[in-house]
N, C-alpha and C positions, 0 to 999 in steps of 0.2 A: 731265640729260636721264634718273631721270624717272620720275615716278608712272605714266605711261601705261606704260613698259616695264616696272616695277615689278608693276604688276596683270595683267600675262601671266605672271607666274612661277608661278602656281599651275596654268595650263591644261596640257592635254596639248601633247603637241609638234604635234601637225596641228592643233590649235584656237589653238596660241599662234604658228604660223607663219603661218596664215591670217589670223588679225588684223593681225600685223606688214604683212601685203600689204595689205591693205584699209586701214589707218592710212595706209600709204606711199602708196597712190593717194590717198586723199583730201588730204593733205599737199600732194602735186603739184598737184591742181585748184586748193587754196589759194594756191599758189605764183602759179600760172600767171594766175591772179584780179587778185592784190595786185601781183605785181612785174613782169608782162611783158602786161599788160592788150593790148596791141596785137598779141598773138601767136597767128598760127592756131591751132597745137597745141604741142604736147609729148608727147615719149615717154619713159615711166617706164621706167626699165631699173637693173640693177644685182640682186646676188645675192639680196635680199627678194623681187624679182619672180619670181625662179626657184624660191622655195622654199626657197634655201639662207642664207637671213638670219642674221645673230649679233647679240647685243643691240650690237656697234659698227658694223654696216653703214650704210653710207649708202646714198643714193638717186642714181643718175645721171639727169640731166635735159636732153634735148635739144630745145631749143626752137626752133621754126621761125617767123619771121617773112616777109611775103612782102620786104620789101626791109630791108637795115641798112646804115650807112657801113662798116661791120666786123663780125667774127664778136668774141665774146669767153667765157672761161671764168670763171666765178668760185662761191668757195665760202662757203658760210654755214650756219648751224642755223635749222632750219624744223619745227614740230611734234614737236620732239625726235629729228629726225634731223638728222646730216651731210648736207649736200647739194652735189653739184657740177653746176652748170649750165653744159652747153654752147651757147650763145647763137647760133644761125645765119640767113641766109637760103638759099633753097636753090643759089644759085652759092656762097658760102663754106662750104656743106656739101660741095658739089661737088671743090672745092678740097682740101678737108682730108682727106675721104674718099679722094681720088685719093694723095695721100702717104701714106696708113695702106696701101693696097692695095700703092703700091709697095714699101711696107718690109716687106711678109708679115704685117703686123700688124693686121687689120682692126679695131681698138679702135672706133671711132666707128660704122660700120656694124652692127658685132655690136649694139652698145646701139639701133639702130635697127631693125633687123631682130627683135630679142627682147625687146620691151619692151611697153609699154601706153598706146594710143594715148590721151589725153586733150584736151579743148581745144573750141572751137566749128567745127571743119572736121575733124571725126573721119574723114569719108570721103578727104578730102587725106592725111590723116595715113597712113590703112590701105593706100592705093595708095602712098604713099612706101615704106613698110613690106614691101609685095609686092615692090618694086624692089630693097631691100637684101637680103631673103631670095636672092632669083633672083641678084642677084648673088655673094652668098657662097657659092652652090651650086655655081658655076662653079668655085671653088678657085683657087688663085693661080697655076696654069699650071705647066710647067715651071721648075726654078729656074734662073735664067740662069748662064751661065758666070761673068761678072763675081763676081757674089754668093756662087756656090759655092767659087771658089779662094780668095774671102777668107776664108770660112768655113774650108776646107780650112788655109789656111796659119795664122789663129789657132790652130784646134785642135792642129795639128802643133806650135805653140812651146809651147804652153801643156802639150802632152802630154811634150814633153821635160823640161819644167820637173818634171814630176809623178813621172817615172822616178828622179830622183835624189834619194839619201837628204837627208832635211831636216827642220826640226823640226814638229812636229805643227802648228802655229799656220801655218806656212808652209804645209803641204798643205791646210789646208781652205780658205785664202786663194784659191790656183790650184785647187780644184776650185770654188769658188763661182765664179770666174771663166771656168771652162769649162763652168757650167753652159747659159747661154744659147747661145753660139754652136753646140755640141752638141744640145739642142733644137733649133735652126733647123735646122741641118742634117739632123736624123731627121727633123723634120715637114713642111718645104720641100722636100726632096729626095725625100719621097712625093707632093709633091702635095697638100700638106694647110696650113692656115694656122698660123701659128705667133702666140706672144701672148709677155708677159712675166711674171716674178713667178710667184706663184700660180697663174696661168691655165696655165703651161707642165706641171704633172702631170695638169690636168686633159685639156688638148688631146692629151697623151699616152694617157690614159686611154681618150679616147674613140678615137682612131686605132689602138690595141691594147693591150689589158691587159697581155699580157705584155711588150711592150716597154717600159711606164711601170712594171711592177715591176724591172726589167734597169736603169734609171734610178735608181728608189728606193732598190735594194740597193747600189749601184754607190757611189752620193754619199753614202750614208749610209757605206758603210766608207770610204771616203775622209777622209770627218770623224773617222774614228778613226785614220788613219794607217794604213791597209789599201785603197792604191790600185789594186792590181791588178786587180781587177774593171773598174774606170773604166779603167784604161789597153786592157783588153779591149775593153769597152763602145765606145772610142772608136775603137781601129783598127778595129774591125767596122765602124760608121758611118763612116769614113774611105774604106774598101774600097769601098762602095757608089757613092761618089761620085768614084772613080778614086784612091784612096789619099793619102797623106801631102803635101804640098806645102811647100817650103821653097827648094831648090836651084833657080836658075833664075826665082824669083817676081821680078815687077817691078811697082813702081804709080807711076804717071807722075802727077805735081801738075800742077793747070791753069796755065797761061800766066799769069793773074790772082794766082796764089798769090806775092805780092812784094808788098813797099814798102820808101820810101827813109826813110834816118832810123835811129834805134834803132842795135843793133848795126853796128859798121862797121869792125870791124878798123884 
C-alpha cells in the first residue's frame, strides 16, 4: 500500500493532505461504480476527508440504496486505502442512527453529516446530509436519569479502587476503565455528544480546551501511578451530576432474563 502513498512523501504537508483527499474521493467513486452499481449515492467520510489523515487512515463509506433486504458492514482494501463500508437503504440507516443517538455516540450520523457525497443522485445525498447536520446540531438533549446514575455508579466504583495503594499496572488498568464513563459524564452531562476511543479527546477539546487539558493531565499522571489529580477531576464531575452513587443503587433485570437448564444446584 504503496507506491502512490510513497509518491506523496516529498510534497509539502498541505499539498500531500489535499492529494490524499482527492485520491480518497476518486477511490470511493470507483468503489461505488464497481462494487455497488445499484446504489443511489455514497458519502465518503473519515479523517482523510477532514484533512487530518495519516498514512494508515482508512476511508469510511456510507452507501445508500433505495431498498435492501438488510444492511451490512464490510472491510476491504481499494486504491491503496483500507475501507470500511456501511451499506444501507433509508430505513436501515434510520434504525442504526436511532441506536447511535440513544447511546449518545452518533457515529453513523456524523459520517453522513461530515463527508463528501459521490454517485448518481448527488442532490438526494446532499439533502440527507443537511438532515443529518440539523439532527446533530440539536445535541443529545438532557442526560436521562437512568444513564446518569449508571455513569455515577461506574465512576464511583472505579474511583474507590483508584484511591487505594496498588501496583502501577493496576492503576493504569483502572484509569483506562475510568476514561470512557468519565468522558461520557462530562460530555453528555453538558449536553454534548460523546464518542469512543480517539474521538474523546477531540470532543473534549471542542467543548472546552481547559477541560480537555485537565483530562489529559489527569490520565497521564494516573498512568504514572499519581492518581490524585484524576481523583479530584472525577469528584468534580460527579458533583456536577449529583455526587457519588453506591449506597441504595439498584438495577432490575428484565423478567425475560432467565433460562432453564445449565446451572441448577
